[in-house]
C-alpha atoms as an extended CHARMM CRD file, in Angstrom:
* protein
*
       300  EXT
         1         1  MET       CA            -20.8100000000        8.1780000000      -13.8160000000  PROA      1               0.0000000000
         2         2  SER       CA            -22.1700000000       11.7240000000      -13.5320000000  PROA      2               0.0000000000
         3         3  GLN       CA            -21.4950000000       12.1390000000       -9.8170000000  PROA      3               0.0000000000
         4         4  GLY       CA            -18.3200000000       13.0680000000       -8.0050000000  PROA      4               0.0000000000
         5         5  ALA       CA            -17.9960000000       16.8250000000       -8.5050000000  PROA      5               0.0000000000
         6         6  ILE       CA            -15.8160000000       18.4880000000       -5.8450000000  PROA      6               0.0000000000
         7         7  ALA       CA            -15.7500000000       22.2090000000       -5.1240000000  PROA      7               0.0000000000
         8         8  LEU       CA            -13.5290000000       24.0550000000       -2.6660000000  PROA      8               0.0000000000
         9         9  GLU       CA            -14.2640000000       27.7560000000       -2.2330000000  PROA      9               0.0000000000
        10        10  ASN       CA            -11.8290000000       30.0100000000       -0.3730000000  PROA      10              0.0000000000
        11        11  VAL       CA            -10.8340000000       27.2270000000        2.0250000000  PROA      11              0.0000000000
        12        12  THR       CA             -8.4830000000       28.1650000000        4.8700000000  PROA      12              0.0000000000
        13        13  LEU       CA             -7.2920000000       25.5220000000        7.3260000000  PROA      13              0.0000000000
        14        14  THR       CA             -5.2840000000       26.4590000000       10.4290000000  PROA      14              0.0000000000
        15        15  PHE       CA             -3.8900000000       24.2930000000       13.2110000000  PROA      15              0.0000000000
        16        16  GLY       CA             -3.3520000000       25.6870000000       16.7080000000  PROA      16              0.0000000000
        17        17  GLU       CA             -4.0650000000       29.1530000000       18.0500000000  PROA      17              0.0000000000
        18        18  GLY       CA             -2.2670000000       32.4060000000       18.6850000000  PROA      18              0.0000000000
        19        19  GLN       CA              1.4800000000       32.5150000000       18.1040000000  PROA      19              0.0000000000
        20        20  ASN       CA              1.5740000000       28.7500000000       17.6240000000  PROA      20              0.0000000000
        21        21  ALA       CA             -1.0150000000       28.7720000000       14.8520000000  PROA      21              0.0000000000
        22        22  VAL       CA              0.0670000000       27.1990000000       11.5530000000  PROA      22              0.0000000000
        23        23  THR       CA             -1.9920000000       27.8300000000        8.4280000000  PROA      23              0.0000000000
        24        24  ALA       CA             -1.8450000000       24.8240000000        6.1090000000  PROA      24              0.0000000000
        25        25  LEU       CA             -4.2050000000       26.0630000000        3.3770000000  PROA      25              0.0000000000
        26        26  LYS       CA             -5.1710000000       29.6540000000        2.6330000000  PROA      26              0.0000000000
        27        27  SER       CA             -8.0250000000       30.8760000000        0.4380000000  PROA      27              0.0000000000
        28        28  LEU       CA             -7.8160000000       27.7570000000       -1.7190000000  PROA      28              0.0000000000
        29        29  SER       CA            -10.4250000000       27.4400000000       -4.4460000000  PROA      29              0.0000000000
        30        30  LEU       CA            -10.4410000000       24.3650000000       -6.6580000000  PROA      30              0.0000000000
        31        31  THR       CA            -13.0230000000       22.4890000000       -8.7220000000  PROA      31              0.0000000000
        32        32  LEU       CA            -13.0110000000       18.8780000000       -9.8840000000  PROA      32              0.0000000000
        33        33  ARG       CA            -15.4740000000       17.7570000000      -12.5120000000  PROA      33              0.0000000000
        34        34  PRO       CA            -17.1390000000       14.3370000000      -12.2770000000  PROA      34              0.0000000000
        35        35  GLY       CA            -14.6750000000       11.7130000000      -13.4470000000  PROA      35              0.0000000000
        36        36  ASP       CA            -11.6280000000       13.9750000000      -13.1770000000  PROA      36              0.0000000000
        37        37  PHE       CA             -8.2720000000       12.5640000000      -12.1420000000  PROA      37              0.0000000000
        38        38  LEU       CA             -6.5750000000       15.5360000000      -10.5220000000  PROA      38              0.0000000000
        39        39  SER       CA             -2.9440000000       15.1080000000       -9.4740000000  PROA      39              0.0000000000
        40        40  VAL       CA             -1.6820000000       17.5540000000       -6.8430000000  PROA      40              0.0000000000
        41        41  LEU       CA              1.9660000000       18.5730000000       -6.4790000000  PROA      41              0.0000000000
        42        42  GLY       CA              3.5590000000       21.0200000000       -4.0790000000  PROA      42              0.0000000000
        43        43  PRO       CA              6.5270000000       21.5760000000       -1.7510000000  PROA      43              0.0000000000
        44        44  SER       CA              6.7100000000       19.5390000000        1.4420000000  PROA      44              0.0000000000
        45        45  GLY       CA              4.4760000000       20.9550000000        4.1540000000  PROA      45              0.0000000000
        46        46  CYS       CA              2.2790000000       22.9500000000        1.7660000000  PROA      46              0.0000000000
        47        47  GLY       CA             -0.9710000000       21.3140000000        2.9190000000  PROA      47              0.0000000000
        48        48  LYS       CA             -1.4520000000       18.5300000000        0.3670000000  PROA      48              0.0000000000
        49        49  SER       CA             -2.4390000000       15.9420000000        2.9820000000  PROA      49              0.0000000000
        50        50  SER       CA             -4.5720000000       18.5710000000        4.7180000000  PROA      50              0.0000000000
        51        51  LEU       CA             -6.4060000000       19.0240000000        1.4250000000  PROA      51              0.0000000000
        52        52  ILE       CA             -7.1830000000       15.3020000000        1.3320000000  PROA      52              0.0000000000
        53        53  ASN       CA             -8.3120000000       15.2940000000        4.9670000000  PROA      53              0.0000000000
        54        54  THR       CA            -10.5450000000       18.3240000000        4.4540000000  PROA      54              0.0000000000
        55        55  VAL       CA            -12.3500000000       16.8120000000        1.4630000000  PROA      55              0.0000000000
        56        56  ALA       CA            -12.6160000000       13.5010000000        3.3460000000  PROA      56              0.0000000000
        57        57  GLY       CA            -14.3040000000       15.2720000000        6.2590000000  PROA      57              0.0000000000
        58        58  PHE       CA            -11.5910000000       14.4120000000        8.7860000000  PROA      58              0.0000000000
        59        59  GLN       CA            -10.7810000000       18.0980000000        9.3120000000  PROA      59              0.0000000000
        60        60  LYS       CA            -13.0150000000       21.1360000000        9.0930000000  PROA      60              0.0000000000
        61        61  ALA       CA            -11.8240000000       24.3350000000        7.4610000000  PROA      61              0.0000000000
        62        62  GLN       CA            -11.9900000000       27.5410000000        9.5120000000  PROA      62              0.0000000000
        63        63  THR       CA            -13.2900000000       29.4950000000        6.5400000000  PROA      63              0.0000000000
        64        64  GLY       CA            -14.6530000000       28.6130000000        3.1330000000  PROA      64              0.0000000000
        65        65  GLU       CA            -16.6530000000       25.6020000000        2.0660000000  PROA      65              0.0000000000
        66        66  VAL       CA            -16.0590000000       22.1260000000        0.6510000000  PROA      66              0.0000000000
        67        67  ARG       CA            -18.8550000000       20.4860000000       -1.3310000000  PROA      67              0.0000000000
        68        68  VAL       CA            -19.2470000000       17.1300000000       -3.0600000000  PROA      68              0.0000000000
        69        69  ASP       CA            -22.0310000000       17.0670000000       -5.6310000000  PROA      69              0.0000000000
        70        70  GLY       CA            -23.3450000000       20.2830000000       -4.1530000000  PROA      70              0.0000000000
        71        71  GLU       CA            -23.5840000000       18.9470000000       -0.5990000000  PROA      71              0.0000000000
        72        72  PRO       CA            -21.3850000000       20.5460000000        2.1050000000  PROA      72              0.0000000000
        73        73  VAL       CA            -18.7860000000       18.1890000000        3.5950000000  PROA      73              0.0000000000
        74        74  SER       CA            -19.1400000000       18.0850000000        7.3770000000  PROA      74              0.0000000000
        75        75  ARG       CA            -17.9310000000       14.5650000000        8.2130000000  PROA      75              0.0000000000
        76        76  PRO       CA            -16.5860000000       11.3970000000        6.5550000000  PROA      76              0.0000000000
        77        77  GLY       CA            -18.9920000000        9.4810000000        4.3360000000  PROA      77              0.0000000000
        78        78  PRO       CA            -19.1680000000        6.3640000000        2.1060000000  PROA      78              0.0000000000
        79        79  ASP       CA            -19.2890000000        8.5730000000       -0.9900000000  PROA      79              0.0000000000
        80        80  ARG       CA            -15.5890000000        9.3930000000       -0.3880000000  PROA      80              0.0000000000
        81        81  GLY       CA            -13.0330000000        6.6090000000       -0.1330000000  PROA      81              0.0000000000
        82        82  VAL       CA             -9.5330000000        7.3360000000        1.2000000000  PROA      82              0.0000000000
        83        83  VAL       CA             -6.3060000000        5.4830000000        0.3830000000  PROA      83              0.0000000000
        84        84  PHE       CA             -3.4560000000        6.4990000000        2.6880000000  PROA      84              0.0000000000
        85        85  GLN       CA              0.3330000000        6.3250000000        2.3800000000  PROA      85              0.0000000000
        86        86  GLN       CA              0.2450000000        3.0720000000        4.3590000000  PROA      86              0.0000000000
        87        87  PRO       CA             -2.4310000000        0.4070000000        3.7610000000  PROA      87              0.0000000000
        88        88  THR       CA             -3.8550000000        0.7810000000        7.3390000000  PROA      88              0.0000000000
        89        89  LEU       CA             -5.1910000000       -2.7740000000        7.3060000000  PROA      89              0.0000000000
        90        90  PHE       CA             -6.4350000000       -4.6680000000       10.3420000000  PROA      90              0.0000000000
        91        91  PRO       CA             -3.5470000000       -7.0830000000       10.9960000000  PROA      91              0.0000000000
        92        92  TRP       CA             -5.7510000000       -9.5880000000       12.8370000000  PROA      92              0.0000000000
        93        93  LYS       CA             -8.2290000000       -9.8720000000        9.9640000000  PROA      93              0.0000000000
        94        94  LEU       CA             -7.8620000000      -11.9020000000        6.7900000000  PROA      94              0.0000000000
        95        95  VAL       CA             -7.6850000000      -10.0970000000        3.4460000000  PROA      95              0.0000000000
        96        96  ARG       CA            -11.3490000000      -10.9120000000        2.7560000000  PROA      96              0.0000000000
        97        97  GLU       CA            -12.3530000000       -9.6210000000        6.1710000000  PROA      97              0.0000000000
        98        98  ASN       CA            -10.4460000000       -6.3780000000        5.6130000000  PROA      98              0.0000000000
        99        99  VAL       CA            -12.2100000000       -5.8080000000        2.2930000000  PROA      99              0.0000000000
       100       100  ASP       CA            -15.5320000000       -6.7960000000        3.8790000000  PROA      100             0.0000000000
       101       101  PHE       CA            -15.2670000000       -4.2280000000        6.6920000000  PROA      101             0.0000000000
       102       102  GLY       CA            -16.9980000000       -1.3240000000        4.9480000000  PROA      102             0.0000000000
       103       103  LEU       CA            -19.6810000000       -3.5040000000        3.4000000000  PROA      103             0.0000000000
       104       104  LYS       CA            -20.4740000000       -5.0540000000        6.7620000000  PROA      104             0.0000000000
       105       105  PHE       CA            -20.6360000000       -1.6110000000        8.3660000000  PROA      105             0.0000000000
       106       106  ARG       CA            -23.1890000000       -0.5780000000        5.7190000000  PROA      106             0.0000000000
       107       107  ASN       CA            -25.2780000000       -3.7000000000        6.4290000000  PROA      107             0.0000000000
       108       108  VAL       CA            -24.9220000000       -5.1340000000        2.9280000000  PROA      108             0.0000000000
       109       109  PRO       CA            -26.4190000000       -8.6730000000        2.9460000000  PROA      109             0.0000000000
       110       110  ARG       CA            -23.8400000000      -11.4440000000        3.3930000000  PROA      110             0.0000000000
       111       111  PRO       CA            -24.4040000000      -13.2460000000        0.0260000000  PROA      111             0.0000000000
       112       112  GLN       CA            -24.0630000000       -9.9520000000       -1.8260000000  PROA      112             0.0000000000
       113       113  ARG       CA            -20.9500000000       -9.0360000000        0.1620000000  PROA      113             0.0000000000
       114       114  SER       CA            -19.2840000000      -12.3460000000       -0.6810000000  PROA      114             0.0000000000
       115       115  GLN       CA            -19.7980000000      -11.8530000000       -4.4060000000  PROA      115             0.0000000000
       116       116  MET       CA            -18.6060000000       -8.2480000000       -4.2810000000  PROA      116             0.0000000000
       117       117  ILE       CA            -15.4330000000       -9.2780000000       -2.4340000000  PROA      117             0.0000000000
       118       118  ASP       CA            -14.7300000000      -12.0520000000       -4.9570000000  PROA      118             0.0000000000
       119       119  ASP       CA            -15.1410000000       -9.6010000000       -7.8380000000  PROA      119             0.0000000000
       120       120  ILE       CA            -12.9060000000       -6.8770000000       -6.4100000000  PROA      120             0.0000000000
       121       121  LEU       CA            -10.1420000000       -9.2780000000       -5.3200000000  PROA      121             0.0000000000
       122       122  GLN       CA            -10.0710000000      -10.6560000000       -8.8400000000  PROA      122             0.0000000000
       123       123  LYS       CA             -9.9090000000       -7.1020000000      -10.1840000000  PROA      123             0.0000000000
       124       124  VAL       CA             -6.7850000000       -6.2810000000       -8.1380000000  PROA      124             0.0000000000
       125       125  GLY       CA             -5.1700000000       -9.6830000000       -8.7130000000  PROA      125             0.0000000000
       126       126  LEU       CA             -5.5550000000      -11.0860000000       -5.1930000000  PROA      126             0.0000000000
       127       127  SER       CA             -8.0930000000      -13.8860000000       -5.6710000000  PROA      127             0.0000000000
       128       128  GLU       CA             -5.6330000000      -16.4420000000       -4.3010000000  PROA      128             0.0000000000
       129       129  PHE       CA             -4.8670000000      -14.4660000000       -1.1440000000  PROA      129             0.0000000000
       130       130  GLY       CA             -8.2870000000      -13.9110000000        0.4020000000  PROA      130             0.0000000000
       131       131  ARG       CA             -7.4800000000      -16.2610000000        3.3150000000  PROA      131             0.0000000000
       132       132  HSD       CA             -4.0850000000      -14.6690000000        4.0600000000  PROA      132             0.0000000000
       133       133  TYR       CA             -3.2590000000      -12.1180000000        6.7360000000  PROA      133             0.0000000000
       134       134  PRO       CA             -1.7140000000       -8.7500000000        5.7890000000  PROA      134             0.0000000000
       135       135  ALA       CA              1.6420000000       -9.7100000000        7.3300000000  PROA      135             0.0000000000
       136       136  GLN       CA              1.8700000000      -12.5670000000        4.8240000000  PROA      136             0.0000000000
       137       137  LEU       CA              1.7160000000      -10.1600000000        1.8650000000  PROA      137             0.0000000000
       138       138  SER       CA              4.2770000000       -7.9100000000        0.2320000000  PROA      138             0.0000000000
       139       139  GLY       CA              3.9660000000       -4.1250000000        0.4990000000  PROA      139             0.0000000000
       140       140  GLY       CA              2.5050000000       -3.8510000000       -2.9780000000  PROA      140             0.0000000000
       141       141  MET       CA             -0.0440000000       -6.5570000000       -2.2580000000  PROA      141             0.0000000000
       142       142  GLN       CA             -1.0520000000       -4.8700000000        0.9900000000  PROA      142             0.0000000000
       143       143  GLN       CA             -1.6360000000       -1.6300000000       -0.9070000000  PROA      143             0.0000000000
       144       144  ARG       CA             -3.7920000000       -3.5370000000       -3.3950000000  PROA      144             0.0000000000
       145       145  VAL       CA             -5.8820000000       -4.7640000000       -0.4620000000  PROA      145             0.0000000000
       146       146  GLY       CA             -6.2480000000       -1.1560000000        0.6960000000  PROA      146             0.0000000000
       147       147  LEU       CA             -7.3210000000       -0.1520000000       -2.8000000000  PROA      147             0.0000000000
       148       148  ALA       CA             -9.7950000000       -3.0400000000       -2.9730000000  PROA      148             0.0000000000
       149       149  ARG       CA            -11.2940000000       -2.0570000000        0.4060000000  PROA      149             0.0000000000
       150       150  VAL       CA            -12.0840000000        1.3820000000       -1.0210000000  PROA      150             0.0000000000
       151       151  LEU       CA            -13.2510000000        0.2530000000       -4.4690000000  PROA      151             0.0000000000
       152       152  VAL       CA            -15.6310000000       -2.4070000000       -3.1720000000  PROA      152             0.0000000000
       153       153  ASN       CA            -17.7740000000        0.3690000000       -1.6740000000  PROA      153             0.0000000000
       154       154  LYS       CA            -18.0110000000        2.0920000000       -5.0870000000  PROA      154             0.0000000000
       155       155  PRO       CA            -17.3860000000        5.6460000000       -3.8470000000  PROA      155             0.0000000000
       156       156  ARG       CA            -18.1170000000        8.6390000000       -6.0390000000  PROA      156             0.0000000000
       157       157  VAL       CA            -14.7880000000       10.1560000000       -5.0200000000  PROA      157             0.0000000000
       158       158  MET       CA            -11.4600000000        8.4900000000       -4.2610000000  PROA      158             0.0000000000
       159       159  LEU       CA             -8.9470000000       10.4830000000       -2.2160000000  PROA      159             0.0000000000
       160       160  MET       CA             -5.3670000000        9.2270000000       -2.3980000000  PROA      160             0.0000000000
       161       161  ASP       CA             -2.5620000000       10.5520000000       -0.1940000000  PROA      161             0.0000000000
       162       162  GLU       CA              0.7690000000        9.4010000000       -1.6890000000  PROA      162             0.0000000000
       163       163  PRO       CA             -0.4450000000        5.7840000000       -1.7360000000  PROA      163             0.0000000000
       164       164  PHE       CA              2.5640000000        4.3970000000       -3.6410000000  PROA      164             0.0000000000
       165       165  SER       CA              5.3550000000        6.3930000000       -2.0170000000  PROA      165             0.0000000000
       166       166  SER       CA              6.7440000000        3.4690000000       -0.0090000000  PROA      166             0.0000000000
       167       167  LEU       CA              6.8510000000        1.0180000000       -2.9340000000  PROA      167             0.0000000000
       168       168  ASP       CA              9.8230000000        0.1330000000       -5.1090000000  PROA      168             0.0000000000
       169       169  ALA       CA              9.8910000000        1.5330000000       -8.6530000000  PROA      169             0.0000000000
       170       170  GLN       CA              8.6420000000       -1.6020000000      -10.4220000000  PROA      170             0.0000000000
       171       171  THR       CA              5.8020000000       -2.2060000000       -7.9670000000  PROA      171             0.0000000000
       172       172  ARG       CA              4.8450000000        1.4690000000       -8.0980000000  PROA      172             0.0000000000
       173       173  LEU       CA              4.5130000000        1.3870000000      -11.8870000000  PROA      173             0.0000000000
       174       174  MET       CA              2.3770000000       -1.7430000000      -11.6420000000  PROA      174             0.0000000000
       175       175  MET       CA              0.1110000000       -0.0600000000       -9.0770000000  PROA      175             0.0000000000
       176       176  GLN       CA             -0.1520000000        3.0550000000      -11.2340000000  PROA      176             0.0000000000
       177       177  GLU       CA             -1.2770000000        0.9930000000      -14.2090000000  PROA      177             0.0000000000
       178       178  LEU       CA             -3.7740000000       -0.8770000000      -12.0150000000  PROA      178             0.0000000000
       179       179  LEU       CA             -5.1600000000        2.4050000000      -10.6990000000  PROA      179             0.0000000000
       180       180  LEU       CA             -5.6450000000        3.7370000000      -14.2280000000  PROA      180             0.0000000000
       181       181  GLN       CA             -7.4560000000        0.5350000000      -15.1940000000  PROA      181             0.0000000000
       182       182  VAL       CA             -9.9470000000        0.7260000000      -12.3310000000  PROA      182             0.0000000000
       183       183  TRP       CA            -10.3910000000        4.5090000000      -12.7660000000  PROA      183             0.0000000000
       184       184  THR       CA            -11.2420000000        3.9610000000      -16.4320000000  PROA      184             0.0000000000
       185       185  GLU       CA            -13.7020000000        1.1940000000      -15.5790000000  PROA      185             0.0000000000
       186       186  TYR       CA            -15.3720000000        2.7390000000      -12.5080000000  PROA      186             0.0000000000
       187       187  GLY       CA            -15.2570000000        6.3860000000      -13.5910000000  PROA      187             0.0000000000
       188       188  MET       CA            -14.9940000000        7.8500000000      -10.1030000000  PROA      188             0.0000000000
       189       189  THR       CA            -13.4020000000       11.2230000000       -9.4140000000  PROA      189             0.0000000000
       190       190  VAL       CA             -9.8350000000       10.9070000000       -8.0940000000  PROA      190             0.0000000000
       191       191  LEU       CA             -7.9200000000       13.4830000000       -6.0530000000  PROA      191             0.0000000000
       192       192  PHE       CA             -4.3480000000       12.2060000000       -5.9680000000  PROA      192             0.0000000000
       193       193  VAL       CA             -1.5840000000       13.7950000000       -3.8800000000  PROA      193             0.0000000000
       194       194  THR       CA              2.0390000000       12.9770000000       -4.6520000000  PROA      194             0.0000000000
       195       195  HSD       CA              5.6010000000       14.3120000000       -4.4660000000  PROA      195             0.0000000000
       196       196  ASP       CA              6.5320000000       12.4420000000       -7.6440000000  PROA      196             0.0000000000
       197       197  ILE       CA              6.2800000000       14.6180000000      -10.7690000000  PROA      197             0.0000000000
       198       198  ASP       CA              6.4160000000       11.6420000000      -13.1550000000  PROA      198             0.0000000000
       199       199  GLU       CA              3.6050000000        9.9440000000      -11.2470000000  PROA      199             0.0000000000
       200       200  ALA       CA              1.4580000000       13.0820000000      -11.2400000000  PROA      200             0.0000000000
       201       201  ILE       CA              1.7420000000       13.5120000000      -15.0140000000  PROA      201             0.0000000000
       202       202  PHE       CA              1.4490000000        9.8210000000      -15.8640000000  PROA      202             0.0000000000
       203       203  LEU       CA             -1.7920000000        9.3750000000      -13.9190000000  PROA      203             0.0000000000
       204       204  GLY       CA             -3.6440000000       12.6600000000      -14.0990000000  PROA      204             0.0000000000
       205       205  SER       CA             -6.1370000000       14.1580000000      -16.5140000000  PROA      205             0.0000000000
       206       206  ARG       CA             -5.4320000000       17.5030000000      -14.8140000000  PROA      206             0.0000000000
       207       207  LEU       CA             -2.6210000000       18.7120000000      -12.5620000000  PROA      207             0.0000000000
       208       208  ALA       CA             -2.5980000000       21.3060000000       -9.7820000000  PROA      208             0.0000000000
       209       209  VAL       CA              0.5320000000       22.7950000000       -8.2290000000  PROA      209             0.0000000000
       210       210  LEU       CA              0.2880000000       24.3650000000       -4.7700000000  PROA      210             0.0000000000
       211       211  THR       CA              2.4790000000       27.1240000000       -3.3570000000  PROA      211             0.0000000000
       212       212  ARG       CA              4.6660000000       26.6360000000       -0.2980000000  PROA      212             0.0000000000
       213       213  ARG       CA              2.8280000000       26.8950000000        3.0390000000  PROA      213             0.0000000000
       214       214  PRO       CA              0.2290000000       28.1830000000        3.3590000000  PROA      214             0.0000000000
       215       215  GLY       CA             -0.9170000000       26.2040000000        0.3380000000  PROA      215             0.0000000000
       216       216  ARG       CA             -2.6500000000       28.1680000000       -2.3920000000  PROA      216             0.0000000000
       217       217  LEU       CA             -3.2830000000       27.2960000000       -6.0020000000  PROA      217             0.0000000000
       218       218  LYS       CA             -0.2200000000       28.1880000000       -8.0580000000  PROA      218             0.0000000000
       219       219  ALA       CA             -0.9860000000       26.4210000000      -11.3210000000  PROA      219             0.0000000000
       220       220  LEU       CA             -3.7280000000       24.2900000000      -12.8450000000  PROA      220             0.0000000000
       221       221  PHE       CA             -3.6280000000       22.7140000000      -16.2750000000  PROA      221             0.0000000000
       222       222  ASP       CA             -4.9320000000       19.8290000000      -18.3610000000  PROA      222             0.0000000000
       223       223  ILE       CA             -2.7830000000       16.8020000000      -19.1780000000  PROA      223             0.0000000000
       224       224  THR       CA             -3.6830000000       15.8760000000      -22.7320000000  PROA      224             0.0000000000
       225       225  LEU       CA             -1.3400000000       12.9230000000      -23.1620000000  PROA      225             0.0000000000
       226       226  PRO       CA             -3.1750000000       10.1420000000      -25.0190000000  PROA      226             0.0000000000
       227       227  ARG       CA             -4.6230000000        7.1530000000      -23.1860000000  PROA      227             0.0000000000
       228       228  PRO       CA             -4.0760000000        4.3580000000      -22.4690000000  PROA      228             0.0000000000
       229       229  ARG       CA             -0.7650000000        5.4840000000      -21.0230000000  PROA      229             0.0000000000
       230       230  THR       CA              2.1320000000        3.0560000000      -21.0780000000  PROA      230             0.0000000000
       231       231  ILE       CA              5.7940000000        3.0320000000      -20.1370000000  PROA      231             0.0000000000
       232       232  ASP       CA              6.4830000000        4.7000000000      -23.5040000000  PROA      232             0.0000000000
       233       233  THR       CA              4.4940000000        7.7180000000      -22.2850000000  PROA      233             0.0000000000
       234       234  LEU       CA              7.1940000000        8.3920000000      -19.6990000000  PROA      234             0.0000000000
       235       235  VAL       CA              9.8010000000        9.1360000000      -22.3670000000  PROA      235             0.0000000000
       236       236  SER       CA              7.6210000000       10.9910000000      -24.8780000000  PROA      236             0.0000000000
       237       237  LYS       CA              8.4350000000       14.5710000000      -25.8780000000  PROA      237             0.0000000000
       238       238  ASP       CA              5.1410000000       15.9310000000      -24.5210000000  PROA      238             0.0000000000
       239       239  PHE       CA              5.7120000000       14.1870000000      -21.1840000000  PROA      239             0.0000000000
       240       240  VAL       CA              9.1790000000       15.7100000000      -20.8250000000  PROA      240             0.0000000000
       241       241  THR       CA              7.8020000000       19.1640000000      -21.6620000000  PROA      241             0.0000000000
       242       242  LEU       CA              5.1470000000       18.8410000000      -18.9410000000  PROA      242             0.0000000000
       243       243  LYS       CA              7.7620000000       17.6290000000      -16.4860000000  PROA      243             0.0000000000
       244       244  ARG       CA              9.9430000000       20.6740000000      -17.1910000000  PROA      244             0.0000000000
       245       245  THR       CA              6.9590000000       22.9350000000      -16.5190000000  PROA      245             0.0000000000
       246       246  CYS       CA              6.3090000000       21.2550000000      -13.1660000000  PROA      246             0.0000000000
       247       247  VAL       CA              9.9730000000       21.3170000000      -12.1620000000  PROA      247             0.0000000000
       248       248  ASP       CA             10.1800000000       25.0410000000      -12.9210000000  PROA      248             0.0000000000
       249       249  LEU       CA              7.0280000000       25.8460000000      -10.9680000000  PROA      249             0.0000000000
       250       250  LEU       CA              8.1310000000       23.8420000000       -7.9300000000  PROA      250             0.0000000000
       251       251  ARG       CA             11.6600000000       25.2170000000       -8.0800000000  PROA      251             0.0000000000
       252       252  GLU       CA             10.2440000000       28.7410000000       -8.0570000000  PROA      252             0.0000000000
       253       253  GLU       CA              8.3760000000       27.9240000000       -4.8420000000  PROA      253             0.0000000000
       254       254  MET       CA             11.1620000000       26.0680000000       -3.0740000000  PROA      254             0.0000000000
       255       255  VAL       CA             14.2210000000       28.1690000000       -3.8990000000  PROA      255             0.0000000000
       256       256  GLY       CA             12.7180000000       31.3900000000       -5.2390000000  PROA      256             0.0000000000
       257       257  ILE       CA             14.0940000000       31.1610000000       -8.7810000000  PROA      257             0.0000000000
       258       258  PRO       CA             11.4750000000       32.4730000000      -11.2630000000  PROA      258             0.0000000000
       259       259  ALA       CA             10.0570000000       29.7910000000      -13.5340000000  PROA      259             0.0000000000
       260       260  SER       CA             11.6760000000       29.8940000000      -16.9480000000  PROA      260             0.0000000000
       261       261  THR       CA              9.0290000000       27.7600000000      -18.6100000000  PROA      261             0.0000000000
       262       262  ASP       CA              6.8920000000       29.5640000000      -21.1960000000  PROA      262             0.0000000000
       263       263  ILE       CA              3.5160000000       29.4360000000      -19.4170000000  PROA      263             0.0000000000
       264       264  ARG       CA              0.4810000000       30.6850000000      -21.2810000000  PROA      264             0.0000000000
       265       265  ARG       CA             -3.2080000000       30.7810000000      -20.5240000000  PROA      265             0.0000000000
       266       266  ARG       CA             -5.3960000000       29.0130000000      -23.0390000000  PROA      266             0.0000000000
       267       267  HSD       CA             -7.4200000000       31.3600000000      -25.1830000000  PROA      267             0.0000000000
       268       268  PRO       CA            -11.0940000000       30.2440000000      -25.4010000000  PROA      268             0.0000000000
       269       269  ARG       CA            -10.4790000000       29.3660000000      -29.0620000000  PROA      269             0.0000000000
       270       270  GLY       CA             -6.7980000000       28.5910000000      -28.8250000000  PROA      270             0.0000000000
       271       271  GLY       CA             -4.8290000000       25.4450000000      -28.2640000000  PROA      271             0.0000000000
       272       272  HSD       CA             -2.4230000000       26.3510000000      -25.4760000000  PROA      272             0.0000000000
       273       273  ASP       CA             -2.3900000000       24.6120000000      -22.1160000000  PROA      273             0.0000000000
       274       274  GLN       CA             -4.6230000000       26.3300000000      -19.5820000000  PROA      274             0.0000000000
       275       275  VAL       CA             -2.4290000000       27.3890000000      -16.6820000000  PROA      275             0.0000000000
       276       276  LEU       CA             -3.3880000000       29.6700000000      -13.8250000000  PROA      276             0.0000000000
       277       277  VAL       CA             -0.2450000000       30.8740000000      -12.1040000000  PROA      277             0.0000000000
       278       278  GLU       CA              0.1350000000       32.7350000000       -8.8430000000  PROA      278             0.0000000000
       279       279  SER       CA              3.5600000000       34.3520000000       -8.8490000000  PROA      279             0.0000000000
       280       280  ALA       CA              5.4120000000       36.6390000000       -6.4800000000  PROA      280             0.0000000000
       281       281  ASP       CA              6.3630000000       38.6060000000       -9.5870000000  PROA      281             0.0000000000
       282       282  LEU       CA              3.2020000000       40.4780000000      -10.5810000000  PROA      282             0.0000000000
       283       283  ALA       CA              4.6600000000       41.4290000000      -13.9400000000  PROA      283             0.0000000000
       284       284  ALA       CA              5.2890000000       37.7660000000      -14.7310000000  PROA      284             0.0000000000
       285       285  TRP       CA              1.7040000000       36.9870000000      -13.7380000000  PROA      285             0.0000000000
       286       286  GLU       CA              0.2870000000       39.6450000000      -16.0110000000  PROA      286             0.0000000000
       287       287  THR       CA              2.5740000000       38.6830000000      -18.8840000000  PROA      287             0.0000000000
       288       288  ALA       CA              1.5350000000       35.0400000000      -18.6120000000  PROA      288             0.0000000000
       289       289  HSD       CA             -2.0990000000       36.0530000000      -19.0420000000  PROA      289             0.0000000000
       290       290  GLN       CA             -1.6830000000       38.3530000000      -22.0350000000  PROA      290             0.0000000000
       291       291  PRO       CA             -3.0650000000       37.0640000000      -25.3590000000  PROA      291             0.0000000000
       292       292  ALA       CA             -0.3600000000       35.5520000000      -27.5190000000  PROA      292             0.0000000000
       293       293  SER       CA              1.2860000000       38.0240000000      -29.8900000000  PROA      293             0.0000000000
       294       294  ALA       CA              1.1520000000       37.6400000000      -33.6470000000  PROA      294             0.0000000000
       295       295  TYR       CA              4.7210000000       36.3280000000      -33.5390000000  PROA      295             0.0000000000
       296       296  GLU       CA              3.8590000000       33.7760000000      -30.8420000000  PROA      296             0.0000000000
       297       297  GLN       CA              0.8520000000       32.5860000000      -32.8260000000  PROA      297             0.0000000000
       298       298  ASN       CA              2.9340000000       32.2610000000      -36.0150000000  PROA      298             0.0000000000
       299       299  PRO       CA              6.5690000000       31.8060000000      -35.0020000000  PROA      299             0.0000000000
       300       300  ARG       CA              9.1140000000       31.8310000000      -37.7960000000  PROA      300             0.0000000000
């Protein structure tokens, strides 16, 4: 899939006016390539959900621009599917009817809709529950219905706002593995917001860390852990190293302690992780962007 590029340029989003105004995002610029899986971490209240809502078209930024495949985002559209923290299903509709809602709204012919629903329910492991109501399903199953309702419309972009936060640990891991399976198969671009560092690293191909409110881009780097990722990935040395980096960056934002992690910017021909860091300590910022010394390149 070659579609699904997202570009945010100097986006500022403010709620309210005057003395009561609260700026959620400030001068945020971020680019997602087609097929990216970008995990987003940040302190509570830094504008992560506002980022999702802005790309979805639910909220309009005061300044800057949001584009999907070069087209400005001005309202919600079928090219962007959203999975929320709660499944937001229609309780009076059967599982099949919930999944069918978007297809019916788009006037997809009934025979085609029926086949598409069968296929996606099988994909998420709910073929036997099409005639059940949401209240008859567990929390994890309800979230699978919510995922199926988005996937059946084959969006170019999937926007996910802490979709597994309310699930128990075992169900969450199962949902994470399911999400990776469908992302690999469908190839859509995923923007995934979470508070869980392990989840962000386990799922993402790239990871962005936002500053405390107003949210700005603090760090952005690739996650090069091999795929397919399994439970063994969670205890690998490289995973733990990435987790330490994220913990340090978030701790710096939340309690003001400078990050102790050795953060370096990838040289065009080098092999270091690419990390862009906004720091209150300008000297630390400049140091992080200096080319590696001869000793760093060849440590003894």
